[in-house]
C-alpha positions in Angstrom: -6.4 -20.2 5.4 -3.4 -17.7 5.0 -5.2 -14.5 5.3 -7.5 -13.4 8.1 -10.8 -12.7 6.6 -13.4 -10.4 8.0 -17.4 -11.4 8.3 -19.6 -9.6 6.1 -21.6 -8.3 8.9 -18.3 -6.1 10.1 -18.2 -4.6 6.9 -22.0 -3.7 6.9 -21.6 -2.7 10.5 -18.6 -0.4 9.8 -20.5 1.0 6.8 -23.6 1.6 8.7 -21.4 3.5 11.3 -19.8 5.8 8.5 -23.3 6.5 7.1 -24.8 7.5 10.5 -21.9 9.9 10.6 -22.8 11.4 7.4 -26.3 11.8 8.3 -25.5 13.6 11.2 -23.3 15.8 9.3 -26.5 16.3 6.9 -28.7 17.4 9.5 -26.2 19.6 11.2 -25.9 21.3 7.5 -29.4 21.4 7.0 -29.7 23.1 10.7 -27.2 25.6 9.6 -29.1 26.6 6.4 -32.1 27.9 8.2 -30.0 30.7 9.6 -27.9 31.1 6.8 -27.8 34.7 4.8 -28.0 32.7 1.7 -24.4 32.9 0.8 -22.1 30.0 -0.5 -18.4 29.5 0.3 -16.2 28.4 -2.4 -15.4 25.0 -0.6 -19.1 24.3 0.0 -19.4 25.2 -3.7 -16.7 22.6 -4.7 -18.4 19.9 -2.4 -21.6 20.6 -4.1 -20.5 20.3 -7.6 -18.6 16.9 -6.5 -21.8 15.7 -5.1 -23.6 16.3 -8.3 -21.0 14.9 -10.4 -20.9 11.7 -8.4 -24.6 11.2 -8.3 -26.2 8.8 -10.7 -28.6 11.2 -12.1 -26.3 14.0 -12.7 -24.4 11.3 -14.9 -27.2 10.1 -16.8 -28.5 13.6 -17.7 -24.7 14.6 -18.9 -24.7 11.8 -21.0 -28.1 11.6 -22.5 -27.7 15.5 -23.5 -24.5 14.8 -25.0 -25.5 12.0 -27.2 -21.7 11.1 -27.9 -21.9 8.7 -25.0 -22.8 4.6 -25.4 -23.7 3.0 -22.1 -22.6 -0.3 -23.3 -20.4 -1.8 -26.1 -17.5 -0.1 -27.6 -16.4 2.5 -28.6 -17.4 4.3 -25.3 -17.9 7.5 -27.3 -18.7 7.8 -30.9 -16.4 10.9 -31.4 -13.1 10.9 -29.7 -12.5 12.7 -26.6 -9.4 13.4 -24.6 -8.8 12.7 -20.8 -6.0 13.9 -18.9 -4.5 11.4 -16.7 -2.0 12.0 -13.7 -0.5 8.6 -12.9 2.4 7.7 -10.2 4.9 5.6 -11.2 7.5 3.8 -9.3 10.9 5.7 -9.2 13.1 2.8 -10.4 10.4 1.8 -13.4 11.8 2.7 -16.8 9.0 2.9 -19.2 8.8 3.7 -22.7 6.1 6.5 -24.0 2.8 5.7 -22.8 1.5 6.5 -26.4 3.8 3.7 -27.8 2.7 1.1 -25.6 0.9 -1.6 -27.6 -1.9 -2.0 -24.9 -2.6 1.7 -24.6 -2.7 1.9 -28.3 -5.6 -0.6 -28.4 -7.5 0.7 -25.5 -7.8 4.2 -27.3 -8.9 2.3 -30.7 -11.2 0.5 -28.8 -12.7 2.9 -26.5 -12.4 6.3 -28.8 -10.8 7.8 -25.7 -7.4 9.7 -26.1 -5.4 10.2 -23.2 -3.0 12.6 -22.1 -0.7 10.9 -19.9 1.1 12.6 -17.0 3.6 10.3 -15.4 4.8 11.3 -12.1 7.6 9.6 -10.1 6.6 8.2 -6.5 9.2 10.6 -5.1 7.7 13.6 -6.4 4.0 12.5 -6.3 2.9 14.9 -3.2 4.8 18.0 -4.3 3.5 17.6 -8.2 -0.3 16.6 -6.7 -0.5 19.6 -4.1 0.7 21.9 -7.2 -2.2 20.5 -9.4 -4.8 20.9 -6.6 -3.5 24.3 -5.5 -3.9 25.6 -9.4 -7.0 24.8 -9.8 -6.5 23.0 -13.2 -6.9 19.5 -12.1 -6.1 16.3 -14.4 -9.6 14.4 -15.4 -8.5 11.2 -13.6 -5.9 10.6 -11.0 -4.2 6.9 -11.1 -2.6 6.7 -7.5 -2.3 3.1 -7.6 -0.6 0.9 -4.6 2.2 -0.1 -7.0 3.1 3.6 -8.0 3.1 4.7 -4.3 0.9 7.3 -4.8 -2.3 8.3 -3.2 -4.7 11.0 -2.5 -6.1 12.1 0.7 -9.8 11.6 0.4 -10.8 13.1 3.4 -9.2 16.6 2.6 -9.8 16.5 -1.2 -12.9 14.4 -1.3 -15.1 15.0 1.7 -13.9 18.7 2.6 -13.0 20.2 -0.6 -14.8 17.9 -3.4 -11.5 18.2 -5.8 -12.2 14.4 -6.3 -15.9 13.3 -6.4 -17.8 10.4 -5.0 -17.8 7.5 -7.0 -20.2 4.6 -5.3 -23.4 4.9 -7.8 -21.0 5.6 -10.7 -19.0 2.3 -10.1 -22.3 0.3 -9.5 -23.7 1.9 -13.2 -20.8 1.8 -15.1 -18.1 -0.7 -14.3 -19.4 -4.3 -14.6 -15.9 -5.8 -14.5 -15.1 -4.2 -11.3 -18.7 -5.0 -9.4 -18.7 -8.2 -10.7 -15.6 -9.4 -8.8 -16.2 -7.2 -5.9 -19.5 -9.2 -5.4 -18.2 -12.7 -6.1 -16.1 -12.0 -2.9 -17.6 -13.3 0.5 -16.3 -10.5 2.4 -16.5 -6.8 0.3 -12.7 -5.7 -0.1 -13.6 -2.3 -1.0 -14.7 -1.5 2.6 -11.3 0.0 3.0 -12.2 2.9 0.8 -15.2 4.2 2.5 -14.8 7.5 3.7 -16.1 9.5 6.9 -19.0 10.6 5.0 -20.0 6.8 4.0 -18.9 7.5 0.5 -16.2 5.9 -1.7 -14.0 8.3 -3.8 -11.6 5.9 -5.5 -11.9 2.8 -7.6 -10.0 0.0 -5.8 -6.8 -1.3 -6.5 -6.2 -5.2 -5.3 -3.9 -7.9 -6.2 -4.8 -10.7 -4.3 -2.3 -12.8 -3.1 -3.5 -15.0 -0.5 -0.9 -13.5 1.9 -1.0 -12.4 5.7 1.9 -10.2 6.2 4.6 -8.3 4.5 7.1 -8.9 6.7 9.9 -11.5 5.9 13.4 -12.2 7.5 16.1 -13.5 5.3 19.3 -15.2 6.1 22.5 -16.0 4.0 22.4 -20.1 4.1 25.6 -20.1 2.1 27.5 -18.4 4.6 25.9 -20.5 7.6 27.3 -23.5 5.4 30.7 -22.1 4.9 31.1 -21.6 8.5 29.5 -24.9 9.6 26.9 -22.7 11.7 23.4 -24.0 12.6 20.3 -21.9 11.8 20.0 -19.5 14.5 16.5 -19.8 16.5 16.2 -16.6 18.4 17.7 -13.1 18.9 20.4 -14.1 21.2 21.7 -16.7 18.5 21.0 -14.4 16.0 23.4 -12.0 17.3 26.3 -14.7 17.5 25.7 -15.5 13.8 26.3 -12.0 12.9 29.6 -11.9 15.1 30.9 -15.1 12.7 29.5 -13.6 9.7 31.8 -10.5 10.5 34.9 -12.2 11.7 34.8 -15.7 9.8 35.0 -14.3 5.9 32.1 -16.6 4.8 32.3 -15.3 1.4 35.9 -16.7 1.3 37.6 -13.6 -0.4 40.1 -12.9 2.6 38.9 -9.4 3.1 36.4 -8.2 6.2 33.7 -6.8 3.6 31.0 -8.9 4.7 27.6 -6.8 5.9 26.0 -9.2 8.6 23.0 -7.2 9.0 21.7 -4.9 6.0 19.0 -2.4 6.6 18.2 1.5 6.5 16.5 3.7 9.3 13.0 4.4 7.1 13.7 2.5 4.1 10.3 0.4 3.7 10.6 -3.4 3.8 14.2 -2.9 4.6 13.8 -0.5 7.5 13.9 -0.4 11.2 10.1 -0.9 11.5 10.6 -4.3 10.2 12.9 -5.4 13.0 10.5 -4.5 15.9 8.4 -7.6 15.3 11.3 -9.4 16.6 10.7 -8.0 19.9 7.1 -8.6 20.1 6.0 -5.4 18.2 3.7 -5.8 15.3 4.8 -2.6 13.6 3.0 -1.7 10.5 4.2 0.7 7.4 2.2 3.6 8.3 1.5 4.1 12.1 3.2 3.7 15.4 0.3 2.3 17.1 -1.1 -1.0 17.0 -4.0 -3.6 18.4 -2.8 -6.0 20.9 -4.0 -9.6 21.8 -6.7 -7.9 23.8 -8.0 -5.8 21.3 -6.4 -2.9 23.1 -4.5 0.1 21.1 -1.2 0.1 22.2 1.6 3.2 21.6 4.4 1.3 20.3 7.4 3.5 20.7 7.0 3.5 24.6 6.8 -0.4 25.0 9.8 -1.9 26.7 10.3 -4.2 23.7 10.9 -1.1 21.7 13.6 0.0 23.9 14.9 -3.6 23.8 15.1 -3.5 20.1 16.9 0.0 20.3 19.4 -1.4 22.7 20.2 -4.4 20.4 20.5 -2.3 17.2 23.0 -0.1 19.0 25.0 -3.0 20.3 25.0 -4.1 16.4 26.2 -0.9 15.2 28.9 -0.3 18.2 30.3 -3.9 17.1 30.0 -3.3 13.3 27.3 -5.9 12.8 25.0 -3.8 11.0 25.6 -1.7 8.0 27.2 1.6 9.6 25.6 3.5 6.9 22.1 2.5 8.0 21.1 6.0 9.5 22.0 7.8 6.2 21.3 5.6 3.5 18.2 5.7 1.5 16.0 2.7 -0.2 17.7 2.5 -3.2 21.1 2.1 -1.8 20.1 -0.5 0.6 18.6 -2.3 -2.6 21.8 -1.7 -4.5 23.6 -3.9 -1.6 21.1 -6.5 -1.6 21.6 -6.9 -5.4 25.4 -7.2 -4.8 25.0 -10.0 -2.4 27.3 -9.5 0.3 25.0 -9.5 3.1 24.1 -12.0 5.7 20.6 -10.8 6.8 18.0 -8.9 5.9 14.1 -8.0 5.8 12.5 -7.9 2.5 8.6 -8.4 0.8 10.0 -11.4 -0.9 13.0 -12.8 -2.8 12.0 -13.7 -6.4 11.6 -10.8 -8.9 12.8 -8.1 -6.6 15.8 -6.9 -8.8 18.3 -9.0 -6.7 17.9 -12.5 -8.3 21.4 -12.7 -8.7 22.2 -10.9 -5.4 20.6 -12.1 -1.9 18.1 -14.0 -3.7 20.5 -16.6 -4.8 21.9 -17.3 -1.2 19.3 -16.7 1.3 16.5 -18.5 2.8 13.6 -17.6 5.0 14.4 -17.4 8.6 12.0 -18.3 11.2 12.2 -16.4 14.8 11.1 -17.8 17.9 7.5 -17.5 19.4 8.1 -13.9 20.8 8.0 -12.5 17.6 5.0 -10.8 16.4 4.4 -9.7 12.7 1.9 -7.2 11.4 -1.1 -9.1 10.0 -1.7 -8.0 6.6 -5.2 -8.1 5.4 -6.1 -8.2 1.5 -8.3 -5.3 1.1 -8.6 -2.7 -1.7 -5.9 0.4 -1.8 -6.6 3.4 -3.7 -6.6 3.3 -7.5 -8.3 5.9 -9.7 -9.9 9.1 -8.6 -12.3 11.6 -11.0 -11.9 15.0 -10.6 -14.7 17.5 -10.2 -14.0 19.2 -13.3 -13.9 16.2 -15.6 -16.5 17.0 -18.0 -17.0 13.1 -19.2 -17.7 11.4 -16.1 -19.7 8.6 -17.6 -17.5 7.9 -20.3 -14.4 8.1 -17.8 -15.8 5.6 -15.5 -16.4 3.2 -18.6 -13.0 3.8 -19.6 -11.8 2.8 -16.0 -13.8 -0.4 -16.5 -12.2 -1.2 -19.7 -8.8 -1.1 -18.4 -10.0 -3.9 -16.4 -11.1 -6.2 -19.2 -9.3 -9.3 -18.2 -6.8 -9.4 -21.5 -6.3 -5.9 -21.2 -5.4 -5.7 -17.6 -2.8 -8.1 -17.7 -1.2 -6.7 -20.8 -1.2 -3.3 -18.9 0.3 -5.0 -15.9 2.6 -7.5 -17.3 3.2 -6.9 -21.2 1.7 -8.4 -24.3 0.0 -11.7 -24.9 2.2 -14.4 -26.4 5.0 -11.8 -26.5 7.7 -14.5 -25.9 9.4 -16.7 -23.2 10.6 -13.7 -21.1 8.0 -11.1 -21.8 4.2 -10.7 -21.1 1.7 -13.6 -20.9 -0.2 -16.7 -22.4 -2.9 -19.0 -21.9 -2.4 -22.4 -20.6 -4.1 -25.6 -22.1 -6.6 -25.0 -19.6 -7.6 -21.5 -20.4 -5.7 -19.8 -17.6 -3.4 -17.1 -17.5 0.5 -17.9 -17.1 2.9 -15.0 -16.9 6.1 -15.4 -18.7 7.3 -11.9 -18.1 10.6 -12.3 -16.1 11.0 -8.6 -15.5 14.5 -8.5 -17.4 13.2 -5.9 -19.8 15.4 -2.7 -19.6 12.4 -0.5 -20.8 9.1 -1.6 -20.2 6.3 -1.2 -22.9 3.6 -1.7 -20.4 2.5 0.3 -17.5 3.5 -2.5 -14.9 1.9 -2.2 -11.4 1.4 1.3 -11.7 -1.8 0.7 -13.7 -5.4 0.1 -12.3 -5.5 -3.6 -11.3 -8.5 -5.3 -9.6 -8.4 -9.0 -9.1 -9.6 -10.5 -5.7 -8.9 -13.5 -4.8 -11.7 -15.8 -6.2 -11.4 -14.1 -9.6 -7.5 -14.3 -10.0 -7.9 -18.1 -8.7 -10.2 -18.7 -11.5 -8.1 -16.5 -14.1 -4.7 -16.7 -13.1 -1.8 -19.1 -12.6 0.5 -17.6 -9.8 3.9 -17.2 -10.7 6.8 -18.1 -8.7 7.1 -15.2 -6.9 3.6 -15.1 -5.8 3.6 -18.4 -4.4 6.7 -18.0 -2.8 5.2 -15.3 -0.5 2.2 -17.3 0.1 4.5 -20.1 1.5 6.3 -17.7 3.6 3.1 -16.7 5.2 1.8 -20.0 5.7 4.8 -20.9 7.7 4.8 -17.7 9.7 1.1 -18.1 10.5 1.5 -21.8 11.5 4.4 -20.6 13.8 2.3 -18.3 15.7 4.5 -15.5 14.7 1.5 -13.0 13.4 -0.5 -10.9 15.5 -3.8 -11.4 16.2 -5.9 -8.5 15.4 -4.4 -6.7 12.2 -3.3 -3.1 12.3 -5.3 -2.6 9.1 -8.3 -2.5 11.4 -6.9 1.1 12.5 -7.2 2.3 9.0 -10.9 1.4 8.8 -11.7 3.0 12.1 -14.8 4.8 11.9 -13.6 8.2 12.7 -15.1 11.6 11.7 -13.3 13.6 9.3 -12.3 15.9 11.8 -10.7 13.2 14.0 -8.8 11.9 10.7 -7.5 15.5 10.0 -6.2 15.7 13.5 -4.6 12.1 13.5 -2.8 12.9 10.4 -1.3 15.9 11.6 -0.2 14.0 15.0 0.9 11.0 13.0 3.1 13.2 11.1 4.8 14.6 14.4 5.1 11.3 16.2 6.6 9.6 13.4 9.4 12.6 12.8 10.2 12.6 16.5 10.2 8.6 16.7 12.6 8.3 13.6 14.7 11.3 14.8 15.3 9.3 18.1 15.6 6.0 16.7 18.6 7.4 15.0 19.9 8.8 18.1 19.5 5.6 19.8 21.2 3.6 17.3 24.1 5.4 17.1 24.3 6.9 20.7 23.0 4.2 22.6 20.0 3.8 25.4 20.2 5.3 28.7 17.8 5.7 31.4 17.8 9.5 31.0 17.5 9.7 27.4 14.9 6.9 27.3 12.8 8.7 30.1 13.0 11.8 28.2 12.0 10.2 24.9 8.8 8.5 26.8 7.8 11.9 28.4 8.0 13.9 25.4 4.9 12.2 24.0 2.7 13.6 26.7 3.0 16.9 25.5 1.9 15.7 21.8 -1.5 14.3 22.8 -0.5 10.9 22.4 -2.7 9.4 25.0 -5.8 11.3 23.4 -4.8 9.9 20.1 -4.6 6.2 21.5 -7.9 6.6 23.1 -9.6 8.1 20.1 -8.6 4.9 18.1 -9.6 2.6 21.2 -13.2 4.2 21.3 -13.3 3.5 17.5 -12.0 0.2 17.7 -14.4 -0.8 20.2 -17.5 -0.4 17.8 -15.9 -2.6 15.3 -16.2 -6.5 15.2 -12.5 -7.9 14.9 -11.4 -11.6 14.1 
């Protein structure tokens, strides 16, 4: 199998730990009530209101008192209601007005629920979300999907402040589309959403793809052929190929304009984090720690492989073998250069349907590193999807509306476009009744929400419903090749995100991770452009002594030791 799946008892154990923590917190709170003067803080009031709003009993009582709500069937409400929905959208998405989207119009007609959409670009998401929370005027729903690069800190705004409410009972009662797909899986993919109090604050987002890593290396095969070069087998041979790319005019235009290695400093899938695996360090997109083959948590920046990588990148920078703008350019700039195609080597999520089909995708192939490489192992678990806020006055109807987003035809129409829309748009059913995507992503302005919508399609449901498009099968094949070659880490770093930490520990780790990331990125820039010496390396390593890194690593180690990993 491509993806490393965890046994169900691991999930049960993890949830049990979270529930024990929650119970301990409850006992402490009750003990405190005995000596209380009877006053209630605003924070406690918010949390209590959230708990009540998220309970099944409260939802039933509100719905019964209203008389406007239908627990089953459509419409969801007899008389129209309006929900305010804040939704994260990718920066490079060009979408028509949500109210003009055919699927959105059908959704309103079907459910009786009108939506006031507030789309927020991913780059503005944190700022706009924080402003909304600070104002006290919350949207009813927050769609912070993986595709939209959004997110909500459920520990801070759920467990602590109660701005977003727990959804466990509500999901089970009002979301049959979601629960049927979840329960059909051998392992519960929503375990990744469990907060420190044992509750779940978001409806999960998952596009099952049967993949096990998000890191892939690509090399320009046309340039190798033009210079009669063999495919390099390791970093040393790769360096020699870069030198040939720079001096050999492989694009044949008579100019020394080739970019042997294209990357940025901190530019997602095209950034420096994705070069570190070449030196045995499985770096993931979020943390600077990883789990080694002995189940030990290691601090990545102080490993020798990190220094080796910095020295290599500086050599490339000094010789002009890597884009000289790597420190200053952003993700969009890197993407533009990949679209132009004048690149010899790069990292990416995949090649097909990544907006550079006429660029690097037309001349590049997957590159296989040697056995020293260790790529981050990706687990197919839920990301955050939809949140409901404590000021929402129509919680049961909202939960049913979210489930309506997941009706199969509605979900695919919101994600890919209209059914039978044409050869390059939307989707259709094949002769076997499975969905086939016909959308090639060429529309300048999309009349559908794309991957910014709520989407929940675990592996079993997806395989029964959907014919995987080329870009999905392409990535699966890449993953299988890396897995068979032993290039993927044994224990996924994703376990770190599921570690049973208390709310206080999570808040502390978040602050430390921000400081650590700022320090690491700043020093990476200095190492790459200025070089690595014993003095600046030792200074770099010792800097972390004063940042509490040892305690941070030990905190995660203690949590990992309680978990069953495979």
